[in-house]
N, C-alpha and C positions, 0 to 999 in steps of 0.2 A: 453097315454094309448092308448087311438082312433086307434091311426097312427098304435102300436104294434098291434091292433088286426083285425084291416087292412089285415096286410102283414099275417095276420095267423100265426103271429111267439108269443109265449110268452111273458110275463115280467115277469123274476126274480123275486120271494118272496123277501118281504123285511123283516129284523129282526133283531133288534135292538141291538145297538153298544156292548151295556152290555154281552149279552145276543149270541152274534156271538164272542165275545173275549175270553168269557169263552169252545166256542164249540174248538175254530180252539189250535190243538195241534202241535205244532212249537219243535220243536226235536231237541238236541245240535249236527250241523251234517248237519239239510237240509238247502236250499238256501231261499230266498225270494226275488220276483222283485213285486217290483212299480214303478208302470209311470205313471204319471200327471203333467202339468203344474205347476207356479206358482203362489202357493194360495192355490192348491187345496186337500190340506191334508197330502204330504207325511211324513213328518219329525213328525205330528203329531200320526198319526197309528206308526212307526217306533217308537216315544219315549213310547207308550204305551205296547210293546213290547218286546223292546230289554233289561228293569230289566228284565225277565227271565235269561235272560244268567248272567252267575258269573261272566265272563270279555268280557268287551268290547271296543275296538277303533272304534270310530267313524270318517270317515276320511272327514276334513273335505277340499276340496279341490277347495272354491271359496272365493269371500270376505264376510264379513257379513256377515249374518241373525240374523232378532230377534231371532229365535225361540232358538237359544243355548242361549236364556238368559233368557229361562221362567223353569218352574217349572220340567217338563219332563228329561234337562238339569244337571238341579243343584248339583246335585252329581258328575259332571265327574270333573275331575282336565284338566284342559288347557293345552298342551304342546305341544311342535313348531320340536321337531325331537324326532326321534326314538331310542330307544327305553324308556320307562317314565323310567322318572330319582330314584335311589332306597330314600329308606324312611330311616328316621332315624329308628334306631337297639329299635330296640322292638314292633313297629308299622305295618301295615298289607301295603304289595305290592298293587300303585297304578293295579287297575282291570275295573277303569271306567277310560276313556282319548280322548277329544277331541283331535285329533292330527292334527293341524293346524298350519302350516309352515309359517314364517315372510312374506310381500314382500318384494321383491327384490328393485334395482335402476330402474330399467328394466324389462318392459312383458316377453325380453328372457331369461332373468337372475333370472324371479318370476319362467318362467314353467321349468323351470333347477335343479333348489333348487327345487319346490314342487315335482318333474318328482322325486329328489334325496333320496328323505324325503319318501316319500311313496314305492316308492320303497325298501329300508332297510325294508318298515315297511310288506310287504308282504313277502320278503326273511323270514326273520327274525319268522315270525308267522308260516307259512308255513313249515319250513324246520329244525326250533329250538320248538318251543317255542308249536303250537299246542291248541289245549278248547278254542281255545277268540274265540268274534264273532266281521266280521267285517262291519264295515256301511259305503259304501260309500257315501256320503252325494250327484255326480251328477259323473255316474254312463259313462252320454256320454261324459264330460268333459277332466274326466282322462283316457278314452281309447284313445280318440283320440285329442285332444287338449296334452295333457302331454303323450301320445301315450306311456301307462302303460295296452292296450289290452288283452295282451298274459301273463300278470301276476295275469288281472282280472280271466281271461279261469285257467289260472292255479291252483288257489286259491280255486273255482268251480269247477272243475272237478277232486283234488287229497283231494281238503279240507275234506270231508266224511271224508274219513281213519283216520284222525289226528285232529277230536273232533269240526274242524273248520264249523262257521255257516256265510255265506254274507249274507247281507240287500243291496242290490241295487237299491238306488231311479235315477231314471233317468224323464228330464223334457218330450222326445222324444222318442219311441220305436227305432228310426232306429241311426245306426254307435256304437253302443255297441256289445258286442260278443254275441254270435249265443249258446253260455255255458251259460247265462245269462236263458238264455228258456229253453233252453233244461234241466237245472238241480234245474231250482229251482222251487222250492214244492207246493211255495203259492203264490197268486197275488194278489196284490194288483191292479182297476183299476178305474184311476180319468176318467175325462171327459177328450177329445181327442180332442185337434182342429186342425187336418186337416185329410182328408178321409184316404186318407195313412195309418196313427198311427190309423186310424180302425181296418181297413185289417189287420194289421202287425198284430196287435192285436188279434183280433177275431180267431185268428191259436192258440193262446192260449187254450184247450177246455180239455174239458174230459169226461168219459162216461157220462154224463149228458147231451148234448147238442151243439151244435152244428155249425159252424164258423159264420153262418149266421148268431144263436138266440144270439152269443157273438155280434156279431158284432152292433145290433136293440139296444139288451141292455146298450153300453158301447155309440152309438149313442143321448141317449136318459138321460145322467145322465146327472143331474142337476153342479156337483162337486164345482166348479171354487165359487158360489157361498150359495154352504148348504155342502161340501166337499161327496160331497154320489163318489160312489165309488161299482163295482163288486168286489165280494173275490171269488176267482177259487182254490180251493183244487186239486191240479192237479193229486191227488190217488183217487177222485173221494167220499173219506168217507164224505165229505159235495158237493151238489148237490151247483151248483153255486143262489151268492144269488149278494143282492145287501142291502147296511146297508150306514150310515153315523156318523161318528167318531165324538164324542163328544169332548169336549177339559177336563182335569182335573182341578180338580176345583179349583184358584185360574189363571188363568191364562184368558185373552183376544181373541175370535175371530181374530181381529186384527197385533196381537203380534203374533198366530202358523202360521198362513197361511206363504209357500213357494212357 
């Protein structure tokens, strides 16, 4: 606090998680950007908000993550390819899925397989189904390593008219489509590890703050130990605030980190 005051830059007010969560209005068709290192709490925040959407596909592009074995995702069906399989007659269709393709014999084959599976999902949801929420578990990996930057950008730029929401999680703000920044209505910004990352995230501001204020507040976070973050409402309805995401009852801190 002293360092912030000496610089003449205000510290964003702290708001209790339950109060902030109730105040955030995330409409169908709006996109969300969440950035922070491993263990910062990105998937915990996503797990708190995804129940607001009626149809959710969590695109798990990388390896095993214990977060998906916690209560946040207990009602999701694990599928390996798209589209979700048809259920038995009289049963409701699957509307909450973890799309988690299998690894193949080599890294090259694994990347090609995952790319094909996720590309099919993007194409089908955007051009045929609409009205889904797609939670990308690691946007940088899917964009750069799997080469799906154009598909992510298309979903962000065209999805609103089809009632599609995207939730983009990434460890670093570099190497992801510019459309993520431009089209996201909400941002959850956890502690950044590199000065370049802080500078990049500081450009995500609204009418209630400046890039300098944003940079100093992000730099002062203690998210790795506490899951602290800055919340930014791009519309300006809520001024920037800090909070610490609480864990779902029955979960443990260690199992929630990613």
